[in-house]
ZAMARGU-4260 file (C-alpha; in steps of 0.2 Angstrom, whole numbers, plus 5000, padded with zeros to 4 digits):
<rodrens>
0) 4973/5060/4959 | 4959/5047/4963 | 4957/5047/4982 | 4947/5035/4991 | 4934/5045/5001
5) 4923/5032/5009 | 4927/5015/5017 | 4916/5003/5028 | 4929/5003/5042 | 4941/5017/5040
10) 4939/5035/5040 | 4949/5046/5028 | 4951/5063/5037 | 4962/5074/5027 | 4976/5081/5037
15) 4994/5087/5033 | 5002/5081/5017 | 5017/5070/5019 | 5029/5061/5007 | 5034/5043/5006
20) 5043/5032/4994 | 5037/5018/4982 | 5051/5009/4974 | 5062/5024/4975 | 5049/5037/4969
25) 5044/5050/4980 | 5025/5051/4982 | 5012/5062/4991 | 5000/5056/5004 | 4989/5062/5018
30) 4995/5058/5036 | 4984/5044/5043 | 4978/5037/5026 | 4982/5019/5022 | 4997/5015/5011
35) 4985/5006/4998 | 4974/5022/4998 | 4989/5033/4995 | 4996/5022/4981 | 4979/5022/4973
40) 4978/5041/4974 | 4995/5041/4965 | 4989/5030/4951 | 4997/5014/4957 | 4985/4999/4956
45) 4996/4984/4955 | 5002/4981/4973 | 5010/4963/4972 | 5012/4948/4961 | 5003/4931/4966
50) 5014/4917/4974 | 5009/4903/4961 | 5007/4911/4944 | 5015/4928/4947 | 5000/4938/4942
55) 4997/4956/4947 | 4985/4959/4961 | 4978/4976/4967 | 4967/4982/4981 | 4952/4970/4984
60) 4944/4969/5001 | 4952/4985/5009 | 4948/4978/5026 | 4964/4967/5030 | 4955/4950/5026
65) 4963/4945/5010 | 4981/4945/5004 | 4980/4956/4988 | 4988/4971/4996 | 5003/4962/5004
70) 5018/4973/5001 | 5036/4976/5008 | 5036/4991/5019 | 5053/4997/5026 | 5061/4980/5023
75) 5047/4970/5031 | 5037/4958/5019 | 5018/4954/5020 | 5012/4970/5027 | 4993/4973/5024
80) 4994/4990/5016 | 4975/4992/5015 | 4975/4994/5034 | 4992/5001/5038 | 4994/5020/5039
85) 5006/5028/5028 | 5020/5037/5038 | 5033/5051/5032 | 5048/5044/5024 | 5042/5025/5023
90) 5049/5014/5009 | 5036/5003/5000 | 5039/4990/4987 | 5029/4978/4977 | 5031/4960/4983
95) 5033/4945/4973 | 5027/4928/4979 | 5027/4925/4998 | 5038/4939/5002 | 5055/4932/5007
100) 5067/4944/5015 | 5082/4946/5003 | 5099/4951/5010
</rodrens>
């Protein structure tokens, strides 16, 4: 695992381990770390696909200023996963395009 240990705005204090789901796959994380950091630690680098050219995008600014980390979290699109804490049982999916809600 490749955990992010330093960040200019966020602290990564390690506490209890939790599980969450990425596209149906159960993954481990530490309570309080960002979704993007937890995905990175689990080897997932491609977080979404760009709206115009459908190109893969990964973690870029890690402070919530760009759109590279937008993902669908618990059915809600356009969540900035670099600044959103992971929670037990949450369901995360890659997002294509602008993140329309499908029914």
